[in-house]
C-alpha positions, -999 to 999 in steps of 0.1 A, spaced: 261 26 121 290 43 138 295 78 144 322 95 122 347 97 148 343 61 158 352 51 123 381 74 122 392 64 156 388 95 176 384 79 209 401 91 238 409 56 254 429 45 226 460 28 241 480 37 206 473 73 203 500 97 218 483 119 242 472 153 235 481 185 242 463 210 266 465 237 243 447 218 214 414 243 210 412 241 175 432 269 167 467 251 161 480 219 157 471 196 187 501 172 177 478 139 171 493 114 154 473 92 129 486 61 121 481 38 89 465 10 115 435 36 123 428 41 84 428 2 79 407 -3 110 384 23 99 380 9 63 376 -22 75 343 -8 98 332 11 69 334 -23 47 318 -41 72 290 -15 74 289 -16 39 285 -49 38 259 -49 62 240 -23 48 243 -43 14 227 -69 30 200 -50 48 189 -35 12 187 -71 -5 168 -82 22 143 -54 18 144 -61 -18 134 -99 -13 109 -87 10 91 -61 -12 90 -89 -39 74 -115 -14 49 -90 -7 41 -83 -41 37 -120 -48 15 -121 -16 -3 -93 -33 -9 -111 -66 -21 -142 -51 -45 -124 -27 -58 -106 -64 -64 -141 -79 -82 -153 -49 -104 -119 -46 -109 -116 -84 -137 -146 -89 -155 -129 -57 -155 -95 -73 -168 -107 -105 -194 -124 -87 -203 -95 -67 -203 -73 -103 -228 -97 -117 -249 -100 -87 -254 -62 -84 -259 -61 -123 -288 -89 -116 -304 -67 -88 -306 -36 -109 -320 -55 -137 -343 -68 -115 -354 -34 -99 -360 -22 -137 -378 -49 -149 -399 -47 -112 -407 -12 -122 -417 -16 -155 -440 -49 -144 -456 -23 -119 -460 3 -148 -478 -27 -169 -500 -37 -141 -513 -1 -133 -517 2 -172 -539 -27 -171 -559 -18 -142 -564 14 -158 -576 -2 -190 -596 -25 -175 -618 -2 -151 -620 18 -184 -634 -13 -202 -660 -20 -174 -672 13 -177 -676 13 -214 -689 -18 -212 -719 -9 -183 -729 23 -208 -728 -2 -237 -757 -23 -218 -773 6 -205 -777 20 -241 -792 -15 -256 -814 -13 -226 
């Protein structure tokens, strides 16, 4: 985008601008003359810049829309993997739980079997 001095035509090398006075230090009238051509040129430049900005904004909006579409497509691709991984993790946790219960059952069975053998030995010893 152009600077404000460029938009309003304050360039020192303009051929249609009358010469500046040396006493133009901002305290008084410099005798500067502004024609309607400068305003129309400035308006044209502003219009062009506004059009360029509008085009950039519409391009940006379109790109954001495309990114949203890509995100949705990626989500559709990744969703089955996510559900499969969740199912796998659920199966792993169930397997760990069942393995723990099986280990407890085996330990209880071994304990009962050793107690049974001890009682059976005592019974045979009492019978004899």
